[in-house]
N, C-alpha and C positions, 0 to 999 in steps of 0.2 A: 830415659825417664831420672828424672832428678830424684836424687837419691830423697832431698828436702820435699819438704809440702803436701799435698794428699797422695798417697804411694799404696800399693795391693797391700802392704799391711798396718795401713790406718794413716792417720799425720805424724809427720817428722817435723819439731821445728826446728830453724836453725839457732845454735847457742849461741849465745854473746862472743863466746869466744873462739868460735871458727867463725863470726863475721868479723869480730878484729882481725885477725890472722889474712881472712883476705883480704880484707882493706888495705893493710900492711903491706901482702903480696903482690896487688895490682900496683899499688903508687911504686914498690921498691924496683918491679918490673921496667914501668915507662920513666921513672924520672932516673933510675941507673943510681939510685943510692939506697943503701941499707934504712930506710926509715925505722926501724925496729932500735937503734943504737943504745937510742939515748932516752929511755922510760919517761924520764923529767919534760921532755921537748914540748912546745906549745903544739905542735903536729902528732905529737901523741896524744896528748893532751884531746885535740879535736876529734882525731878521730874513734877515740873511746867514747866519745860525747855523743858522735852521730853514730856507733854502732850499738848504744845503748837505746836509742830509738829505735833502729830498725830490729834490733831484739825483741823492743816492747809491743811493732807490729807484727811483727810473727805470732808471740803470745796469743795478741788479737784475734790472728788468722785461726789459730789453733783452738780458744773458746769458740768463736762463731761454727768452727767443725764442729765441737763437742757438743752445743747447743742444739745442733739436730737430732739428738738421738735422746731417746729415754736415759737412759742409764748414764750418759754420762751429763747431761744440761741438767742445769741448775733454775731455783725461782722462776720467774717467767716464762726463761728461755724453756723451762719441765714442763712449766702446763703448754705451753703452744707446741713442746714436742709429742704431748702424748694425747691434744686434740688430733691427729694424722688419724687415732685408732678412736676417736670418738670416746675418749676418759675423759674425766675430768676431774680437778683436785676436789678432796672434801672438805667442803666448808667448813666452818665451826657451829655445833649444832648444841642445842639444849639439849637437858634431860627430859626426856617424857613419862609422866605416870598416869597409866590410866586410874582415874579415882574415881570411888563409888560414892556418888551424891544421892542422899536420900532425900526426896523433896513433895512436896503438894504436885498432886499431878498435872501435868502440862507448865508446869514451870518451864521459864528461860532461863537460863545461865548465859550473859551474856559473855561475850567477847573481854578481855582484859580483865574479869574475874580474879582477886587476888584470895589465896589459899596461903596456911602456910604450917609447918611441922612442928612438933615441939619439944624437937631438940635442939643441945645447945652445942654451937648457934644456931637458930632456928634459920629454916631456909625459906625462900617465900618460891609460891608458884602463880603463875598467870593460864585460865584458859586459852586454848588456841583458837580457839572461834564460838560463834553462839551456838548453845543445846540447848535443845529441848528435852528435858525429861518428864517420860509420859508410860504411861503403861504399854502404847506401841512398841517401847523395846526397852524393856526393864531389864534387867539382874534380880530384883527380889522385890517385891510385893506386901504391903502387908492390906487382906481384905478383910471389912467388915461389912455387917447387915448396915441396909440403909431402909427396909420395912421387913419387916416380920409378921409373912402371913400363912393363913394356914393351908394346907395339901396347896402348897401353890410350887412351880419349877423356880430351882436356882439354878442358876446355870456361869459356866467360867466355862469362855475359850481361850486355849495358849496354843498357839500355833500350828492352828489351826481345829485343832483336837477338843471334840468339846467333853465336859466334864459337869454333872448336870442328878440333882437328888430333889426328890419332892420331900416337902415337907410334911410334919404330921398336923393331925386336927389342933392340938397343940405345942405349936412351935418353941422353940428357943436359939436365939442365936448359939449360945453353944454346940445346938443338937444338930443345925444345919451345919456350922463352919467344921464341926467334927467328921461330921460325914462326905463331907466335899475333900475335908482333907487326907481321908480313906482312900475316895478316889481319883486324888489326882497324884499322889506318890509315885514316881516312877523314877527310871535312870538318871533322869536329866533336872530334875526336878524335886526338892524336898516341900511336904507340907505338912506344916504345926501350928498347932491349937494351943496357946496361951493368954487368957482375959481377955476372952471377947475376941479378938483378932486371928484371923488365918495369916501364916504368915511362909509366902513361898520362895523360895529361893533356888540360883541357881546352882547343882552340886559342884560345879568348876570353878566360880565367881565369876568368870570372864565371860561366858555367852549371854546373848540378850536374845528375850522371848517377845514375842507380840499374847497383848489378851485383851479380853474384850468380856463383859459383864452384864448380865442380866441386870434390868433395872433396880433391883430388891437386893442389889450390892452395890458396894463401890469401895473406894480406896483411903484409907488412912494417909497412906504415903506410897510412891515408887522411888526404888531405887536404880539410878543409871549411870553407868559406865560416861564420864566427860575426861577425854584429856586436858591435861594443866603442864605445862612447860616449868623449867627454870628460869627465872631472871636473865640467867647468867651462862654464856657456854661450859661445856664438859662433863665428863661424869661425876654425877650428884648417886651417891648408893644408900639408901635409907630404908631401913627395918620395916616390914608392916607395921602397920597401925599408929605411923608416928606423924602420917598428915592430917589432922583430924583439926587444926585450927580456920576458921571462916573469919576472914579478914576485910572483905566487902560484904557489905548486908544486900543479898538478894533475895525479895520478897519473897515466900514458897521454900526455900534452901533452907533445910533442918538441921544436915548435919555431912562430911564427908572423911572418908578413910583411903586409905592407898591398901589395897587386898591384892594386887598383881604384879607381877614383876614390871620392873621398869624398861624403858626405851632408852638405851645409853647412849648422855650424848657426848662431843667428844669434844677436844680444842681443834682447832686446824691443819689436815694433813700434811704433816714435814717431806720433805723430798725423800730423804728416805724411807719413809713411809707410801708415797706414792711409787716410788719404782718396785717397792715390796710388791705394792697392790698392780699395781700396772699387768703385770703377767697374767693375774686371775681375771680383771675387767677385760682384758684384749676379746678374751672368747665371745661377746655379747654379741659380734659380727660372725662367729663359728660357723660352718655348715653343720655340726654337730647340736644339735636340740638342746642336749643335757648340760654340754659348756654353755651354750648358751643363756638357759635361764639362770644358771648358776651363776653368770658375768654379772645378769641385770638384777639380780637378787642384792650381790655384793656392791651392785654401783649405786643402786636405785634406791635400795629401802633402809634408813637409819636405823645403829642399833645393833645390826647383823653381826654375831659374834663369830660363828659358824655356819656351813652349806655345802651340802654335799646334794649332785641330785643323779640316778638312777633312771634307767628305763626300762621295760620290757617289750620288746621289738616281735616278739612271737605270737601264736595263737595259742597259747595254754598259758596257765597261771604259771608263774615262778615258785623257785622255792622259796624267795624271801613273803609268798604270797600276796605278789601285785599281781591284777589281773593283765589280759592279754593286752597289747599295746597302750600301755599305762606309761606316768611318771610320778617319780615319787622325788620331791625334795626334803629332806632334813633340814631342818634349819634353828638354829639356833638363837633367841633375839629377835630385836624388829617388831613392827608391825603386822596384826594378822593379816588385814585387808591390804595394806599396802606389798605385803608377799605374795598374797594371793594373785593379785593385781599384774604383778608380774609373770609370774605362770601364765595365766590366762592372755597375756601381753606377746608373750615369746614361745610357749607351746606350738607344736603344729596342728592345725586341723583333724580333728578325728583321734587323737591321743588323746583318753581320758585322764586326771588327776590322781593320785592315790597316796590318803596317807591318814593319820589320827585325828586331823583338824578341817573342818570343815568353816568355808566362807563363801556366801552367797554375795555375789556381785551381779549387779544392776548393768543389763546388756544396754548399746544404744538402740535397740527396739522394742526395750522395755521391760523384757523377759529377765527373766533370773537366772543365772547358770551357778551351781555349786561347784567352789574348787579345792580342791585339798590334797593338805602337804601332812608331812611327821613332825612334830614336836620332840629331838629326840630323848628318851630319857637318860640322866644322870649318872655316871659309872663312876661314884667317888673313890679315888686310889691315895692310900696311905703308904708311905716310903719310911722305909730304915736304913738310912745308909751308912755303914761302917768304914772311915779312912783310917791307913797309919800312914806315917810322915817320913821321910828321909831328916828331916831337919823343924826347924822354925816355919808353922804355915800362915797365912800371914792373918792378921785378927776376925777379918769378915768372910774368912773361907765358910763359914756355914750357910751365909746368908747368900753368896754365891752359890754355891749348890744349889740351896731352896729354889735358887732363881733359874737357873738352867735347869733342875727339872720341873719347874712352875710353867718357860717359858718354851722348853720342848713340847713340853707335852698338848700344849695349847694348840703350837703350829702341827701338829699331824690331823694329815686332813683323813681318807676314807679306810680305814687301814682297820683288818681283821684282828690283830693283836699286837699288843703292844711289847716289847723287848726292853726290859728295864736298864738293861748294860748297852743298850745303844745313845746311855747318858754319858757312860763314864770317857770317853774320847775330850769332849767337850769341858769336862772337869779337870783332864790332865792338862789339855790345853791353858786357862785359865789361871788354875793353880798351882805353884811353883813346890814342889818341895812332896807331892804326892808321891806314896809309896805301892800304896795298893787300896782299894775301891770294890766294898761289898753292898749288894743294892738287895734288898730285902720287899715286899711288898703286898698290900692284899686289895681286894677292891670288893666294894658293896654298891648297891644301889639306898640304900638307906641313908639320908645325910647325917643321922643323928649317932649311927653308931661308930662305934670305937672299939678296934684290934685288940684281941690279947697277944701277948708276946709268942704264943706258939699258933697262932694264925697268920702270922709271916709267911712268906713261901719264896723262891727265887724264879718261881714257873711265868712263863709271858704270860700276859693277862689277855685275857679274850675282850673283843669287842663286835657287836653285834654292827648291825648296817642301822639300826635304830638308837644306837648309842652312842654319846659321848664325853669320853674320858675326860674326867675335872682334876684338880689336886690344890692346896693354898699351902702357905708356909706353916700354917697349923696342924697342916695332914703330911709333913715333913720333918721327920726327926734326922738330926745328926751326930753323930757320936764318934767321939776321938777314940781310938785306942791304942794302949800304952801310953 
């Protein structure tokens, strides 16, 4: 077998100097003259030019060889290579905000309706598709009396549950609505009476409910959740209560507001990002169900930041509270319905889904099926890092350390605990003149809590299966000792 070309160790190209030596050797042998004697000769110039063209052919052959494999291909060749595994490059996507739209009951919000943020600069959004805001799928509703009648039933049916009160012989709107508020209050909805209006609001601000009213009740307004997207691609992160401007006048649309986390957009996936995600996405064709569900969610759901899938294949409830023969996906980011759809399409028949988030999906038969998955509790991790040096450290050493910690923590998968010392090796690799690094941490599920100096510890950080450890630059303190 030739030592060049496709070999058991991969593709070995023939270098320019080797080609020149071979051409000179062949000509010298056949002509009986040493063609290397005069480097300035016309013959040597010809050989060099021919050899250069041949070397380019070898390089092209090597590129063709590398283009067949995801971890060496580039650009369009990489797109073609990953298609063998049923994978595609993530295209550029806008950021999606589920926006609470307060409307007159039955208002249709057309596709392309424009709203805007009150930030500076302002960010414009357009509705992704036409949507109807009605009591059939409301997140909040304002109920008022249509007719005050004595000794009459006033009934509200929410998600199939009936709440009813009987008015007195001398009824008032306040008495009727306050009585209904007392009946309706529960774990899913709040019910508050104020100034002649009974306001029903979903506790989580994310769920939709259906409502039917008796003829003597009506709505002043209902609030539904409508998806709006940025006009440009990429991730746009805005605080809550900042998307409140209506730019397109829509009859019946009264107010808008963003109360739910965004579905992050992105730029087109780079070659490096595609190679990194390829290993995770390829499992969508796996024979192991949990790997297939995870890969399907990562490949097909926009804005997913984290996904781990575990199952309980036994006949008993497991230590994590999962029922027998069930699967639990723990997912950060992405749309609830899209995630549930991927779980339904990928899980095996007879396997139930488990989690703290429920989504009702319509089957082809017209029946409804509830799919469950888990939204993780965020575990906020604080770092206090003390470093000593052997000499001058780079000016950006603190920023480099913060980047190493942030990116390292976000890349961790399903782990039982996080050892802070695991980040030290990367710090020494990237920052010259480091002598010693000491890491203290504090963790909490309260996003507003700030630790005191005495609360920092060197102990590993425990992480449950339904938690996701996160941090940012504001939670990482870097101190140079001495």
